[in-house]
C-alpha positions as CSV (number, residue, x, y, z in Angstrom):
1,X,150.4,21.6,182.6
2,X,151.6,23.7,185.5
3,X,155.0,22.0,185.6
4,X,155.7,22.9,182.1
5,X,154.5,26.4,182.5
6,X,157.0,26.8,185.3
7,X,159.7,25.2,183.2
8,X,159.1,27.6,180.3
9,X,159.2,30.7,182.6
10,X,162.4,29.4,184.2
11,X,164.1,28.8,180.9
12,X,163.0,32.2,179.5
13,X,164.3,34.1,182.6
14,X,167.7,32.5,182.7
15,X,168.5,32.4,179.0
16,X,168.1,36.1,178.5
17,X,171.8,36.7,179.1
18,X,172.8,33.7,176.9
19,X,170.7,35.2,174.0
20,X,172.5,38.5,174.4
21,X,175.9,36.9,174.6
22,X,175.5,34.5,171.7
23,X,173.5,36.8,169.4
24,X,170.6,34.5,169.6
25,X,167.5,35.9,167.9
26,X,164.3,34.8,169.7
27,X,161.3,34.3,167.5
28,X,158.4,34.8,169.9
29,X,154.8,34.1,168.9
30,X,153.5,32.1,165.9
31,X,156.1,31.7,163.1
32,X,155.5,29.1,160.4
33,X,158.5,26.9,159.7
34,X,159.9,27.5,163.2
35,X,159.4,25.6,166.4
36,X,160.7,26.0,169.9
37,X,162.2,23.4,172.3
38,X,162.7,24.0,176.0
39,X,165.0,21.6,177.8
40,X,165.8,21.5,181.5
41,X,168.0,18.9,183.2
42,X,168.0,18.9,187.0
43,X,169.4,16.0,189.0
44,X,168.1,12.8,187.5
45,X,165.2,14.5,185.7
46,X,165.2,15.5,182.1
47,X,162.3,17.6,180.9
48,X,161.7,18.7,177.3
49,X,158.8,20.6,175.7
50,X,158.3,21.2,171.9
51,X,156.1,24.1,170.9
52,X,155.2,24.3,167.2
53,X,152.6,25.8,164.9
54,X,150.3,23.0,163.7
55,X,151.0,23.9,160.1
56,X,154.6,22.6,160.6
57,X,153.3,19.2,161.6
58,X,150.1,18.5,159.6
59,X,150.0,21.2,156.9
60,X,147.0,23.1,158.2
61,X,145.8,25.0,161.3
62,X,142.0,24.8,161.2
63,X,140.2,22.2,163.2
64,X,140.2,18.9,161.2
65,X,137.1,18.8,159.1
66,X,137.5,15.8,156.8
67,X,138.3,12.2,157.4
68,X,141.7,12.7,155.7
69,X,142.5,15.7,157.9
70,X,141.6,13.8,161.1
71,X,143.8,10.9,160.1
72,X,146.6,13.3,159.3
73,X,146.4,14.7,162.8
74,X,146.3,11.3,164.4
75,X,149.4,10.2,162.4
76,X,151.2,13.3,163.6
77,X,150.3,12.8,167.2
78,X,151.3,9.1,167.0
79,X,154.7,10.2,165.5
80,X,155.3,12.7,168.2
81,X,154.5,10.0,170.8
82,X,157.3,7.8,169.4
83,X,159.8,9.1,171.9
84,X,162.6,6.9,170.9
85,X,162.5,8.3,167.4
86,X,161.9,12.0,168.3
87,X,164.4,12.1,171.2
88,X,167.5,10.0,170.8
89,X,169.5,9.5,174.1
90,X,172.6,7.3,174.5
91,X,171.8,4.2,176.6
92,X,174.8,4.8,178.8
93,X,172.9,7.6,180.5
94,X,170.3,5.2,181.7
95,X,167.4,7.5,180.8
96,X,163.9,6.0,180.9
97,X,160.8,7.7,179.6
98,X,158.4,8.7,182.4
99,X,155.8,10.3,180.3
100,X,154.8,12.0,177.0
101,X,151.9,14.3,176.4
102,X,150.6,15.9,173.2
103,X,148.3,18.9,173.4
104,X,146.5,20.1,170.3
105,X,143.3,21.8,169.4
106,X,142.8,20.3,165.9
107,X,141.1,17.2,167.0
108,X,138.8,16.1,169.8
109,X,139.7,12.9,171.6
110,X,139.1,10.0,169.2
111,X,137.4,6.9,170.6
112,X,138.1,3.5,169.0
113,X,136.1,3.1,165.9
114,X,135.1,6.7,165.6
115,X,136.9,7.2,162.3
116,X,134.9,4.4,160.8
117,X,131.7,5.9,162.2
118,X,132.6,9.3,160.8
119,X,133.0,7.7,157.3
120,X,129.5,6.1,157.6
121,X,128.1,9.5,158.7
122,X,129.7,11.2,155.7
123,X,128.1,8.6,153.4
124,X,124.6,9.1,155.0
125,X,125.1,12.8,154.8
126,X,125.6,12.6,151.0
127,X,122.1,11.1,150.7
128,X,120.5,13.8,152.9
129,X,122.4,16.4,150.9
130,X,121.0,15.2,147.6
131,X,117.5,15.4,149.0
132,X,117.8,18.9,150.6
133,X,120.3,20.5,148.1
134,X,117.7,22.6,146.3
135,X,116.2,24.0,149.5
136,X,119.6,24.8,151.0
137,X,120.8,26.4,147.8
138,X,118.1,29.1,148.1
139,X,119.4,30.0,151.5
140,X,123.0,30.1,150.3
141,X,122.0,32.8,147.8
142,X,120.4,34.8,150.6
143,X,123.3,34.7,153.0
144,X,126.2,33.5,150.8
145,X,128.5,36.5,150.4
146,X,128.4,37.8,154.0
147,X,128.9,34.4,155.6
148,X,131.6,33.5,153.2
149,X,133.6,36.6,154.1
150,X,133.1,35.9,157.8
151,X,134.3,32.3,157.4
152,X,137.3,33.4,155.4
153,X,138.2,36.0,158.0
154,X,138.0,33.5,160.9
155,X,140.2,31.1,159.0
156,X,142.8,33.8,158.5
157,X,142.8,34.7,162.2
158,X,143.0,31.1,163.5
159,X,146.4,30.0,164.6
160,X,146.7,26.6,166.2
161,X,149.8,25.3,168.1
162,X,150.9,21.9,169.3
163,X,152.7,21.3,172.5
164,X,154.5,18.1,173.2
165,X,156.0,17.3,176.6
166,X,158.6,14.6,177.3
167,X,159.9,13.5,180.7
168,X,162.8,11.2,181.5
169,X,164.5,9.8,184.6
170,X,168.2,9.2,184.1
171,X,170.3,7.0,186.4
172,X,173.6,8.4,185.1
173,X,172.8,11.9,183.9
174,X,176.5,12.8,184.1
175,X,177.1,10.5,181.1
176,X,174.6,12.3,178.9
177,X,176.6,14.6,176.7
178,X,174.2,15.1,173.7
179,X,170.7,14.5,172.6
180,X,169.7,13.7,169.0
181,X,166.4,15.0,167.6
182,X,164.2,13.3,165.0
183,X,161.7,16.2,164.5
184,X,163.3,17.5,161.3
185,X,163.2,14.1,159.6
186,X,159.7,13.2,160.6
187,X,158.2,16.7,160.1
188,X,160.0,18.6,157.3
189,X,157.7,21.5,157.9
190,X,159.9,22.4,160.8
191,X,162.8,24.2,159.2
192,X,164.3,25.8,162.3
193,X,164.2,24.9,166.0
194,X,164.9,27.5,168.6
195,X,166.4,25.7,171.7
196,X,166.5,27.1,175.2
197,X,168.5,24.9,177.5
198,X,169.4,24.7,181.2
199,X,171.6,22.0,182.6
200,X,174.0,22.0,185.6
201,X,176.8,22.8,183.2
202,X,175.2,25.2,180.8
203,X,172.5,27.9,180.2
204,X,172.3,28.5,176.5
205,X,170.0,29.4,173.6
206,X,170.6,28.5,170.0
207,X,169.0,27.4,166.8
208,X,169.1,24.0,165.1
209,X,168.1,23.0,161.5
210,X,167.9,19.9,159.4
211,X,171.7,19.9,159.0
212,X,172.4,20.4,162.7
213,X,170.0,18.1,164.8
214,X,172.0,17.4,167.9
215,X,171.8,19.2,171.2
216,X,175.2,19.4,173.0
217,X,174.9,19.3,176.7
218,X,178.5,19.7,177.8
């Protein structure tokens, strides 16, 4: 999303001074247990983007392989899309959601009924596996060790992230003094949230945790 790329660059450039002044320690890259939230408020527009390692949200980082893993990813995506629970804004500010987008690489787009079809496929595969098991077992002995090491190496190197973008239009942005966050309660794998914030009144960077979940805007 080009808009969000620009927002991230903007936040990064103007919060450098704030980090130096407040002793904020930026954790760039992929850090388990930590996530990042960029927030920009300009005029009547409120833009927020969450960036988190997938491990914090679903407990793994490889592409979903099993039915349980696929359902776990879908539940996490559905939870992140529940904006009123993830981002709590006082009604007095008149903020209305304009959009929410979840970007993740763990799961391809799921069409209605696909989960059930996957279950039937797994059942049919069991029968095929019983028939071909002996033949495949011979090849496993021929290639097993080398391929196993390659798969393990690829799993170690794979790091998957999830990006969630929220957009609001506020009719009384001057009345918005704080925003409550529900990420910690819904996703306990997020232990620390590095916030980078730009509003007409402030340019700050700070860290929240499960005991401090509100963003002060004034």
